[in-house]
C-alpha positions, 0 to 999 in steps of 0.5 A, spaced: 205 805 380 208 811 376 209 817 381 212 824 378 214 826 371 217 822 366 225 823 367 231 820 364 237 823 368 233 822 375 229 816 378 223 817 383 222 812 388 218 811 394 221 808 400 218 803 405 216 809 409 212 812 404 218 818 403 219 820 395 226 819 393 229 824 387 235 820 385 240 823 381 243 818 376 245 820 369 245 814 365 252 812 362 256 816 366 260 815 372 259 822 375 253 826 375 253 833 372 248 838 371 247 837 363 242 841 359 237 835 360 238 834 367 237 842 369 230 841 364 228 835 368 229 838 375 225 844 373 219 839 371 220 835 378 219 842 382 213 844 378 210 837 379 212 837 386 208 843 388 202 840 385 203 834 388 200 831 395 207 828 397 209 829 404 216 831 402 222 829 398 229 826 400 234 827 394 240 823 393 245 820 388 245 814 385 252 814 384 257 811 389 263 816 386 259 823 388 253 826 389 254 831 383 260 834 380 257 841 378 256 843 371 257 840 364 263 844 362 263 841 355 256 844 354 258 850 357 263 851 352 259 850 347 254 855 350 259 860 350 260 859 342 253 860 341 252 866 345 258 869 342 256 868 335 249 872 336 249 879 335 253 883 341 246 887 343 243 880 344 248 876 348 247 879 355 239 876 354 241 870 351 246 868 356 241 870 362 236 866 359 240 860 358 244 859 364 238 862 369 235 855 368 238 852 374 237 857 379 230 858 377 229 850 378 232 850 384 228 856 387 222 853 385 224 846 388 225 850 395 219 854 394 214 848 392 212 848 399 214 841 401 220 839 405 226 837 402 232 834 405 239 832 401 243 826 403 250 827 401 255 821 401 260 824 396 263 830 393 257 836 392 261 841 388 259 847 383 252 846 381 251 839 386 253 844 392 248 849 389 243 843 389 244 841 396 244 848 398 237 849 395 234 843 400 231 845 407 235 840 411 242 837 409 245 830 412 252 829 410 256 822 411 262 823 416 267 821 410 273 825 407 270 825 400 263 828 403 264 835 402 261 841 399 265 846 394 264 851 389 270 851 385 267 855 379 273 861 380 278 856 379 276 855 371 274 863 371 267 863 373 262 864 378 257 860 382 251 862 377 245 857 381 245 861 387 251 859 390 254 866 391 247 868 395 245 862 399 252 860 402 254 867 405 246 867 408 248 860 411 255 861 414 256 868 413 261 872 408 267 871 412 266 863 412 263 863 405 269 867 401 274 862 401 269 857 398 267 862 393 274 865 391 279 859 392 275 853 391 276 851 399 271 845 401 268 844 407 266 837 410 265 833 416 264 837 423 267 843 420 260 843 415 256 842 422 260 848 425 259 852 420 252 851 419 252 848 412 250 841 414 245 840 419 247 832 421 253 829 421 252 821 420 256 815 419 257 813 412 251 809 410 246 812 415 245 819 411 239 817 407 235 814 413 237 820 417 234 825 411 228 820 411 227 821 419 227 829 418 222 829 412 217 824 416 218 829 422 213 834 418 218 840 419 217 847 416 219 847 408 222 854 408 229 857 407 232 862 412 232 867 407 225 867 406 223 868 413 221 876 413 225 877 420 231 874 417 237 878 415 244 875 412 250 874 417 254 880 416 250 884 412 251 891 415 258 890 414 258 887 407 261 893 403 267 893 408 268 886 408 268 886 401 272 892 400 278 889 404 278 882 400 277 886 394 284 890 395 287 883 398 285 879 392 287 884 386 294 885 390 295 878 389 292 877 382 294 883 379 287 884 376 287 878 371 282 874 373 275 877 373 271 872 376 274 874 383 271 881 382 265 878 379 264 874 385 265 879 390 260 884 386 255 878 387 256 878 394 256 885 395 250 887 391 246 881 392 246 880 400 242 887 401 237 885 396 231 880 397 233 873 395 229 873 388 232 879 386 239 877 389 239 871 384 237 875 378 243 880 380 248 874 380 245 871 373 246 878 370 253 878 373 254 871 370 251 873 363 257 878 363 262 874 365 261 868 361 262 872 355 269 874 357 275 870 354 278 868 361 273 863 362 273 860 355 281 859 356 281 856 363 275 851 362 279 849 355 285 848 359 284 847 366 278 842 365 278 839 358 286 839 358 286 836 364 282 830 362 286 830 356 292 830 359 290 824 364 287 820 359 293 821 354 298 819 360 295 813 362 296 811 355 303 813 355 302 818 349 305 824 352 312 824 350 310 828 344 306 833 348 312 834 353 317 835 347 312 840 344 311 844 351 319 844 352 320 847 345 315 853 346 318 854 353 325 855 351 322 860 346 319 864 351 326 864 354 330 862 360 329 866 366 336 868 366 336 871 359 330 876 361 332 883 362 329 887 368 324 890 363 322 883 360 322 880 367 318 885 370 313 885 364 312 877 364 311 878 372 306 883 371 302 879 366 302 873 371 307 869 368 311 865 374 318 868 373 325 865 377 327 868 381 320 870 384 319 878 382 314 882 386 310 886 382 305 892 385 298 892 383 297 898 378 290 899 379 288 896 372 282 891 373 282 886 367 278 890 361 276 888 354 283 887 352 289 884 356 294 888 360 299 886 355 295 889 349 293 895 353 295 902 353 300 905 355 305 900 350 311 900 354 318 898 352 317 892 357 310 890 354 313 890 347 318 886 349 313 881 352 309 881 346 315 880 341 317 874 345 310 871 346 309 872 338 315 868 337 312 862 342 306 862 338 309 861 332 313 855 335 306 852 338 303 853 331 309 849 328 307 843 333 299 844 332 299 840 325 303 834 329 298 834 335 290 833 335 285 837 338 286 833 345 293 833 345 293 841 344 289 842 350 293 837 354 299 841 352 296 847 354 294 844 361 302 842 362 304 849 359 299 853 365 300 848 370 308 846 370 311 852 365 308 858 369 304 860 363 298 864 366 291 860 366 287 866 364 291 866 357 289 859 356 296 857 353 298 857 346 297 850 343 289 849 342 288 856 339 293 861 340 293 867 344 287 871 343 
């Protein structure tokens, strides 16, 4: 007997205890991610669940590798291109409508009136963590790989599926900020202590534990939907966020707008009702996704990392290493940099040796990068000239490298040669 809507990225099964299982199991892939198709199917399932007479749902993964590793970043990069090709006056709404689908689907799932438990046996990152947070009950295996995390900031983004709203409401602002801003992960007993997971069980027992909870016929309501519930630390949100923002800007010098955007989501969203809060989160996300920094960081730190690992396994990295060395040499040996140039490099976020402390000048990343912004100081002019020479050197190598090799070269340039991640490197597309 067929149960539920017809799905391709998920399977629906009914256990011997007559509990419905929604199994995330993307065909032909070793790791589940939230593709456009998977997001659409989740919404279809949530609509069906609300109309159904099932007692409840257990969500689990059909993969042994992880629960879900997050968004399909290749599709996200393609969406960026579509959004930026549209007239400027249409981009905000286009971005909102495209990316709000996951948040909307998760909201429908948690308000369908049926108890939903999730069994986590591996990584639950990004959209996978947000999927788990939308369940009413979270069971996690006592295994090092079974962890929750929201690493979007590491590629210049923010969690746009409700992560900036659910996590602080569950575990408090102070505990949530390292996860949101630094990519920290929480698993095991720490997840229980924080209030992120409800049960910690031996590996292999997480599905049975989730079923037992569903069979207990619990209330299908989230804490943030109870009329008397306030977010932890809500009355102190502005003070906490203000202090964290000052510290973050001093460390990053204002070059990473995702961190500011995440803090904005928490500060603006927590005092609001949940439905308004996730719309606020998406309005901020829609602005962020149009910036160059996320595009640069996704291309370099995610796609470039995958390319680098694949090429390294094939033993095809010698040419890439040679190209990076040539460009690094043009950027200049640290000992050759005068004081003004060294300070300009450091202020722009480059790693310099010996390390140079630069005070934050109050400029948060705007429509142009700091090195292009006014005032055009002598140090900036020196930096721009040196970068122009490095771009020319990189351009000379582009014809010798294919697309994946260029991305891999940028990954090495950022992770090993001290080039700032927000600029994305010089090989794939040049400084833009």
